[in-house]
N, C-alpha and C positions, 0 to 999 in steps of 0.2 A: 504494500500500500504506500502511496506517496507520502502520507504523513509520517509513517515509520521511518522511511529513508531520510526524510527531512529532520526527524528527531536525532538521528545518528550523526548528522553533519552540522547541525546548528543548535547545539544544546544550550548555548547562552541566549538564543533568540526566542525561546518559547518557555511558557510556564503552564503548569497544571494547577488549576485553582478549584478549591471545593470548600464550601462553608454551609452552615445551617443556621437558621433563625427560628426561635420558638414563636409560635402564634398562641399556643396554650399548652397545658400540661401534656396533652396527647396529640399535638398537631405541630409539626415542624416543616418549614420549607427548606429544601436542600438545593443548592446551586452548584453545578459542576461545569467547568469550562476549560477550554484550551485557548491560550493567548499566544500569538506569534507576532513578533515585531510590533508589539503594542496594539495589535488588533485581535479582537475576539474572533476566532475561526470556528468555534463550536461552543454551544452553550445549551444546557438542559436544566430545567427546573422541575423538581418533583416534590412529593409530600411524603413524610414519614410519620408513623403513628406513635413513635416514642423517641426520646433522646438517644437511646441506645441504637435504634435503627438508623436515625439520622447520622450518628457518628460512624456507624458501619458503612453507610453509603459514602460518606466523605473519605474515610480511610481507604475503602476499596477503589474509589476514583483516583485518589492520590497515588496509590500503589500500582494500579492497573490500567490507567487511562490509555496507554499506548496499545493495549489489546482490546479494551472495551470500545474505544472510538471507532476502529475499523469495522467491528461487528455491527454497531449501530448504523454506520454509514452504509454497510452492505445491506442491512435489512431495509433501510429507507430507499435504496436504489434498485432493489430487486423486485420484479413483478411477482406477485403472489397468485397462485391459482385459487379461484374462488369456489 
């Protein structure tokens, strides 16, 4: 995938960002994104039902974004049989 090869060559020019914000005790908004050359190239926002789940999403994104991102992109760009 293009992104992966870019990661290998321009490590200083990209960053993986993930954070969560509580809305209530059982409702958290989680933001995950990839920034290259000061521009957001991928961003997803989702909800988590607990602080632990929100933290798990953040930790997984920070540790695995370079494998998660291509899978999401592949799913979004592949025609599905109905």
